[in-house]
C-alpha positions in Angstrom: 0.1 -0.2 -0.2 1.6 3.2 -0.5 1.8 5.9 1.3 -1.2 8.9 1.8 0.4 11.8 -0.1 -1.8 14.8 0.4 1.1 16.6 2.1 3.2 16.3 -1.2 0.6 16.8 -3.4 0.4 19.4 -6.0 -1.4 23.2 -6.1 -3.0 24.4 -9.3 -3.0 28.2 -9.5 -5.0 29.7 -12.9 -2.3 31.9 -14.3 -3.9 32.6 -17.9 -7.1 30.8 -18.4 -8.5 31.9 -21.5 -11.9 30.7 -21.4 -12.2 28.5 -24.2 -15.3 28.3 -26.8 -15.1 24.9 -27.0 -17.6 21.7 -25.6 -16.5 23.7 -22.1 -18.2 26.8 -22.4 -22.3 26.6 -22.3 -24.3 27.0 -25.2 -26.8 29.2 -23.9 -27.5 30.8 -20.6 -29.1 28.7 -18.3 -33.1 29.5 -17.5 -32.7 29.6 -13.6 -29.8 29.4 -11.2 -29.7 28.6 -7.4 -30.1 31.9 -5.2 -26.7 33.6 -5.0 -24.1 32.9 -1.9 -21.9 35.6 -1.0 -18.0 35.9 -1.8 -17.1 33.3 1.4 -14.3 36.1 2.4 -17.3 38.7 3.5 -19.5 36.0 5.1 -18.3 34.7 9.2 -17.8 30.9 8.7 -18.4 30.7 12.7 -19.6 33.5 14.6 -20.0 31.5 17.5 -18.4 28.1 17.7 -20.6 25.4 16.8 -22.8 27.7 15.0 -22.4 26.9 11.1 -21.8 22.8 12.0 -25.6 23.0 14.3 -27.5 24.4 11.3 -25.9 21.8 9.6 -26.8 18.7 11.6 -30.5 20.7 12.0 -30.6 19.9 8.0 -29.7 16.7 8.1 -32.4 15.8 11.0 -35.3 17.0 9.1 -34.0 15.9 5.8 -33.7 12.7 7.2 -37.4 13.1 9.2 -38.4 14.1 5.6 -36.9 11.1 3.7 -37.9 8.4 6.1 -41.8 9.8 6.0 -42.2 9.5 2.3 -41.0 5.5 2.6 -43.7 3.3 1.3 -45.3 0.5 3.9 -43.4 -2.0 1.3 -40.3 -0.8 2.0 -39.8 0.7 -1.5 -39.3 5.1 -1.7 -42.3 6.3 -4.2 -42.1 6.2 -8.2 -41.6 9.1 -10.5 -44.7 10.3 -11.8 -42.9 12.9 -13.9 -41.8 12.1 -17.8 -38.0 11.9 -16.5 -35.7 15.4 -18.3 -38.6 16.6 -19.7 -39.8 14.0 -22.1 -39.7 9.6 -22.1 -41.0 7.3 -19.7 -40.4 7.9 -15.9 -37.5 5.7 -14.7 -38.8 2.8 -12.2 -35.3 1.9 -10.6 -37.1 0.1 -7.8 -33.5 -1.1 -6.7 -32.4 2.1 -6.6 -35.7 3.2 -5.0 -34.5 0.7 -2.0 -30.4 1.0 -2.1 -29.8 4.5 -2.5 -32.1 5.9 0.5 -30.5 3.2 2.9 -26.8 4.8 1.1 -27.9 8.4 2.0 -29.4 7.4 5.5 -27.2 5.7 7.1 -24.2 8.0 5.7 -26.1 10.4 7.3 -26.1 8.5 10.6 -29.3 7.2 11.4 -29.2 3.7 13.2 -29.1 0.4 11.0 -32.1 -0.7 13.5 -34.5 1.8 12.1 -37.9 0.9 10.9 -36.9 2.6 7.7 -33.4 1.2 6.9 -35.0 -2.1 7.9 -37.7 -2.2 6.0 -35.9 -1.0 2.8 -32.8 -3.7 3.4 -35.2 -6.4 4.0 -37.0 -5.2 0.7 -33.5 -5.5 -1.3 -32.8 -9.2 0.6 -36.3 -10.1 -0.7 -36.7 -8.4 -4.2 -33.2 -8.2 -5.3 -32.6 -11.5 -6.7 -35.3 -11.8 -9.0 -35.1 -9.0 -10.6 -31.3 -9.7 -11.4 -31.6 -13.0 -11.9 -28.5 -15.4 -12.8 -26.3 -15.8 -16.1 -25.6 -16.7 -18.4 -27.4 -14.2 -20.7 -27.3 -10.4 -18.7 -31.1 -9.3 -18.6 -31.0 -6.0 -20.0 -33.4 -4.5 -17.1 -30.3 -4.3 -15.4 -29.1 -1.5 -14.2 -25.4 -0.6 -13.1 -26.1 2.5 -11.2 -28.7 -0.1 -9.0 -26.0 -2.8 -8.8 -23.6 -0.2 -7.5 -26.0 1.5 -5.1 -26.6 -2.1 -3.6 -23.1 -2.4 -3.2 -22.7 1.0 -1.3 -25.9 0.5 0.5 -24.6 -2.4 1.9 -21.7 -1.1 2.6 -23.2 1.5 4.6 -25.9 -0.4 6.2 -23.1 -2.1 8.4 -20.8 1.2 8.6 -24.1 2.1 10.5 -23.9 -0.7 12.8 -20.3 -0.3 13.4 -20.5 3.1 14.1 -23.7 2.8 16.7 -20.7 -0.1 18.4 -18.0 2.2 18.4 -20.0 5.2 20.1 -21.7 2.6 22.6 -24.9 3.6 21.1 -26.1 -0.2 19.8 -28.8 -0.8 22.8 -31.6 2.0 22.1 -31.6 2.5 25.9 -28.7 4.3 25.7 -30.2 6.5 23.6 -30.7 9.8 25.5 -29.2 12.8 25.5 -26.5 13.1 28.6 -25.0 16.2 30.5 -21.3 17.1 31.3 -22.0 15.2 34.2 -23.9 11.7 32.5 -26.9 12.8 33.4 -30.1 12.3 31.3 -31.7 15.6 29.7 -35.1 16.2 29.4 -37.0 18.2 27.6 -39.7 20.7 28.7 -42.3 18.5 29.8 -39.6 16.2 31.3 -39.1 13.4 28.9 -35.5 12.3 28.2 -34.3 13.6 24.9 -33.3 11.2 22.3 -30.5 10.3 20.3 -31.9 9.3 16.8 -28.4 9.5 14.8 -25.1 7.4 15.9 -23.3 10.9 15.1 -21.3 12.7 12.6 -18.5 12.1 11.0 -14.7 14.2 11.7 -14.8 17.1 9.7 -12.9 18.1 7.0 -11.8 15.9 3.3 -8.2 14.7 5.3 -9.4 13.7 8.1 -7.9 10.6 8.9 -10.7 7.6 8.0 -11.6 5.0 10.6 -10.4 1.6 10.8 -14.0 -0.3 10.4 -13.6 -3.6 10.3 -17.5 -4.8 8.9 -19.0 -8.5 9.7 -21.6 -8.9 7.3 -24.0 -11.5 7.3 -23.7 -14.3 4.9 -27.1 -13.5 3.3 -26.1 -9.8 2.7 -22.4 -10.8 1.8 -24.0 -13.1 -0.8 -26.1 -9.6 -2.0 -23.3 -7.6 -2.2 -21.3 -9.9 -3.9 -24.1 -11.2 -6.4 -24.1 -6.6 -7.9 -20.6 -7.1 -8.0 -20.6 -9.6 -10.0 -23.6 -8.3 -12.0 -21.1 -4.9 -12.4 -18.8 -7.2 -14.3 -21.5 -8.8 -15.8 -22.7 -5.3 -17.6 -19.1 -5.0 -19.0 -19.0 -4.2 -22.2 -16.4 -3.6 -24.9 -16.2 -0.7 -26.6 -13.9 0.8 -30.0 -9.7 0.8 -29.4 -9.5 -1.3 -26.3 -11.6 1.2 -24.3 -14.4 -0.4 -22.1 -17.3 0.1 -19.6 -20.5 0.6 -18.2 -24.5 2.4 -19.6 -27.2 2.5 -18.6 -30.2 0.7 -20.4 -29.2 1.5 -23.5 -32.4 1.7 -25.4 -33.1 -0.6 -27.8 -32.7 0.1 -31.6 -29.8 3.2 -30.6 -27.1 2.5 -32.8 -25.3 4.8 -30.3 -22.1 3.6 -28.0 -23.0 1.3 -25.5 -20.7 3.2 -23.1 -21.4 6.8 -21.1 -18.9 8.5 -18.6 -21.3 8.7 -15.6 -22.8 4.5 -15.5 -19.1 4.0 -15.4 -18.2 6.1 -13.1 -20.9 4.7 -10.6 -19.8 1.1 -11.9 -16.1 2.1 -10.1 -17.9 3.1 -7.0 -19.4 -0.2 -6.5 -15.6 -2.2 -7.4 -14.5 0.7 -4.6 -17.2 -0.5 -2.4 -16.8 -4.6 -3.1 -13.1 -3.9 -2.4 -13.5 -2.2 1.0 -16.1 -5.1 1.7 -13.8 -7.1 1.1 -15.2 -8.8 -1.8 -12.5 -10.1 -4.8 -13.6 -9.3 -8.8 -11.7 -9.4 -11.9 -10.6 -6.1 -12.5 -8.8 -6.5 -16.0 -12.2 -4.5 -17.0 -11.0 -1.7 -15.5 -7.7 -1.0 -17.5 -10.2 -0.5 -20.5 -12.4 1.3 -18.5 -9.2 3.8 -18.1 -8.8 4.2 -21.6 -12.7 5.4 -21.9 -12.0 7.7 -19.5 -8.8 9.1 -21.1 -10.6 8.9 -24.7 -13.5 11.0 -23.3 -11.8 13.9 -21.5 -11.5 16.9 -24.0 -8.5 16.9 -26.3 -7.3 20.3 -25.5 -8.0 23.6 -22.8 -6.9 26.6 -21.3 -3.1 26.6 -19.8 -3.2 26.5 -16.1 -0.4 26.4 -13.5 0.2 24.1 -10.4 2.7 24.1 -7.7 4.6 20.6 -7.3 6.0 19.2 -3.9 9.6 18.3 -5.2 10.1 14.7 -5.0 11.4 13.1 -1.8 10.6 16.4 0.3 9.9 15.9 3.6 7.0 16.0 5.1 6.1 19.6 7.1 5.8 18.3 10.9 2.4 19.1 12.5 3.5 22.1 13.7 4.4 23.7 10.7 1.4 23.2 9.2 -1.1 26.0 8.6 -3.7 26.4 11.0 -7.3 26.1 10.6 -9.0 29.4 11.3 -11.9 29.0 13.8 -13.4 31.9 11.4 -12.5 31.1 8.1 -12.4 27.4 7.7 -9.4 25.4 6.2 -6.7 28.4 5.9 -5.8 28.8 2.8 -1.9 28.0 1.2 0.4 30.5 -0.5 0.2 28.6 -4.2 4.3 29.3 -6.1 3.1 28.0 -9.5 5.5 26.0 -11.5 3.9 22.7 -13.7 1.8 23.5 -16.6 -1.9 21.5 -17.3 -4.7 21.9 -19.3 -8.4 22.5 -18.6 -10.1 19.7 -20.4 -13.5 17.9 -18.4 -15.7 15.4 -19.3 -19.6 15.1 -21.3 -21.9 12.0 -20.9 -21.3 10.5 -24.2 -19.4 12.6 -27.1 -21.2 10.7 -29.8 -24.4 9.5 -28.7 -26.8 11.7 -26.5 -30.0 10.8 -24.3 -30.7 14.9 -23.2 -29.8 17.8 -25.1 -26.4 19.1 -24.1 -25.0 15.9 -22.8 -22.1 15.9 -25.1 -20.1 18.6 -24.2 -17.9 19.0 -21.0 -20.2 20.6 -18.0 -19.6 20.0 -14.3 -21.2 16.7 -13.0 -19.7 14.6 -15.8 -16.5 16.6 -15.3 -17.1 14.9 -11.6 -17.4 12.0 -12.7 -14.3 11.9 -14.8 -12.6 12.1 -12.1 -14.1 10.8 -9.5 -14.3 7.2 -11.6 -10.8 7.6 -12.4 -9.5 8.2 -8.8 -11.3 5.0 -7.6 -9.9 3.2 -10.4 -6.4 4.3 -10.0 -6.5 2.9 -6.3 -8.2 0.1 -7.6 -5.0 -0.6 -9.5 -1.9 0.8 -8.7 -1.6 -1.6 -5.4 -2.5 -4.7 -6.7 0.5 -7.1 -7.3 -1.8 -8.5 -10.0 -2.8 -6.1 -12.4 1.4 -4.3 -12.5 2.0 -5.5 -15.8 -1.6 -4.1 -17.0 -0.9 -0.6 -15.4 2.2 0.3 -15.8 4.1 3.9 -14.2 3.4 5.2 -17.7 -0.7 4.7 -17.5 -0.6 5.9 -13.6 1.2 8.8 -15.0 -1.3 9.8 -17.8 -4.0 8.8 -15.5 -2.7 11.4 -13.1 -2.6 14.0 -15.8 -5.9 13.5 -16.7 -7.0 14.0 -13.3 -5.2 17.4 -12.7 -6.9 18.3 -16.6 -10.0 17.8 -14.7 -9.5 19.4 -11.5 -8.5 22.3 -13.6 -11.5 22.4 -15.9 -13.0 22.8 -12.1 -11.5 25.6 -11.6 -11.9 27.2 -14.2 -15.4 26.7 -14.7 -16.1 26.5 -10.8 -19.5 27.1 -9.6 -22.0 26.0 -6.6 -25.1 28.1 -8.0 -25.3 25.7 -11.2 -24.2 22.5 -12.7 -21.4 24.7 -14.8 -22.1 24.7 -18.5 -25.6 22.6 -17.7 -27.6 25.8 -15.4 -29.9 23.6 -13.2 -29.8 20.5 -14.9 -29.3 18.2 -12.7 -27.8 20.7 -10.0 -28.4 18.9 -7.1 -26.6 15.7 -8.7 -23.7 18.0 -9.3 -23.0 19.1 -6.1 -23.7 15.5 -4.6 -20.6 14.2 -7.7 -18.5 17.5 -6.0 -18.6 16.1 -2.8 -17.4 13.0 -4.1 -14.5 14.8 -6.4 -13.4 16.2 -3.1 -13.5 13.4 -0.4 -12.3 10.6 -2.7 -8.9 12.8 -3.2 -9.2 14.4 0.3 -9.5 18.0 -0.7 -10.6 20.8 1.2 -10.3 23.3 -1.5 -11.1 23.8 -5.1 -9.1 26.9 -6.0 -9.3 29.3 -3.3 -12.7 27.7 -2.7 -14.1 26.1 0.3 -15.9 23.6 -1.6 -18.0 22.2 1.4 -18.9 25.5 2.9 -20.1 27.1 -0.6 -22.1 24.3 -1.0 -23.1 24.1 2.4 -24.6 27.7 1.9 -26.9 26.8 -0.7 -28.2 23.5 0.4 -29.3 25.3 4.1 -30.9 28.1 1.8 -32.7 26.2 -0.4 -34.0 23.3 2.3 -37.2 23.2 2.4 -40.0 23.8 5.5 -40.8 20.3 6.0 -36.9 18.8 5.9 -36.6 18.0 1.9 -35.2 19.5 -0.7 -38.3 19.1 -3.8 -38.4 22.1 -5.7 -34.9 23.2 -7.5 -33.4 21.5 -10.7 -34.3 18.9 -13.6 -33.6 15.0 -12.1 -34.0 11.8 -12.7 -37.1 11.2 -11.1 -38.5 10.8 -8.4 -37.0 13.7 -8.9 -38.3 14.9 -5.0 -36.2 11.3 -3.5 -32.8 12.0 -5.4 -32.1 15.6 -4.7 -33.3 15.0 -0.8 -30.6 12.0 -1.0 -28.1 14.3 -2.9 -28.5 16.9 -0.3 -28.0 14.8 2.8 -24.7 12.8 1.2 -23.3 15.8 0.2 -24.1 17.6 3.6 -22.5 14.9 5.7 -19.4 14.9 3.5 -20.3 11.0 3.3 -17.7 9.7 0.8 -14.5 7.6 2.0 -11.4 8.8 0.6 -9.2 6.9 -1.0 -5.8 5.0 -0.3 -3.5 7.6 -2.5 -5.4 11.1 -2.5 -5.8 12.8 -5.6 -2.0 14.0 -7.3 -2.9 17.9 -7.0 -4.7 20.8 -4.9 -6.3 23.2 -6.7 -5.3 26.8 -6.6 -6.3 30.0 -7.8 -9.5 30.3 -9.9 -9.5 33.9 -11.5 -7.7 35.2 -15.0 -4.8 36.9 -14.6 
């Protein structure tokens, strides 16, 4: 296993970004925008200690309550009734409508023995195998997104169990708040104040990862193994040695059978499988690597970055920049040296299912970076893949990630999905969270991505706790948007063993 190299990462700083008149630029102005957010420097990040975190935790609490109230009696969440993306037939995704909310709720701190979680898990245990029948012929109704969600949902469920035990909250009788002296705290009516979630994650993208040892029930392990196997079975070869995944390519569609979004979700599923100790054949990841590189913009505006010299000593703890309690993570000083090109990703270059999918835009650039980051982490320390994923390929992978981050710096926004307006806006913010947490980034450019995004989330939350009124989303939009918001606010994604090779720098033109 390679050492974490967060301290020896490099810092992007845009020196002369001339925005391209290419795929990276919006082709039409957004019809709607998220509410304006004041510049972070003009805001008091934590005027009173814990106030910002308190607002976030309150929002998460209300969001979890709202999401649980939407659950149907059978354990699923309701289907969409409106055409997806403004046209066509709504996605049904029954497995996704149980697995994704489990993932979001458990990562938000909801106890695994909560009735809503147990109902959803029981539905999944009962129905998944019937939905995903055995080979030889892959069922065309299988969905990469759903299989990846199943593996991540099972991991999140057992993380919730582990965290409850770790916090000594596995016994429901202990789930009451206590004061500093250990006395039970009571409300105005004299009733004990309950603890409704097992706790909060450690703050920051560079948080030390907990060494969770998850022990799965054999039936749940079999379920995760079947979903992982289904991901392998859904792999499709592309042109020129590439390969990847697609969301149910429509019958008779002559276009490519691979897209960036589905291929990224497959990587997220494989990452969760590895953390659960589930082995799978990794050869397909090499083809996916080639696909991600082939789908990235071929060129883009120049961006400079600072690079730590090989072998340079890590700073001692007392020499590291300290966190300003009023401003978030301390901004570094940037000394640009190397150069990159701001190059993004689109959904699918040669075939679209919605207008604009062929151009580079925010959520798909995040997806490309996330896919490569997980893929690299899965391959780099596997001795069986050393001859297939070479040092030269790893260097090209790192450069592609660096260039993708440069695109994010050059096109930065938490007010819309860059180059696509409000199209799948909350999905974009969730993709941004994955990008940063996977790579151990507290900053993208000079932006505290979490703080800026959380301000938008807090402002847009409905009075009843959900996030339902902004953006164009896959149906059921109100369910998915709320799940995306919860995962963002909880910084729910686990980082990889080796962070991304860059820290992004300044975001303005000189």
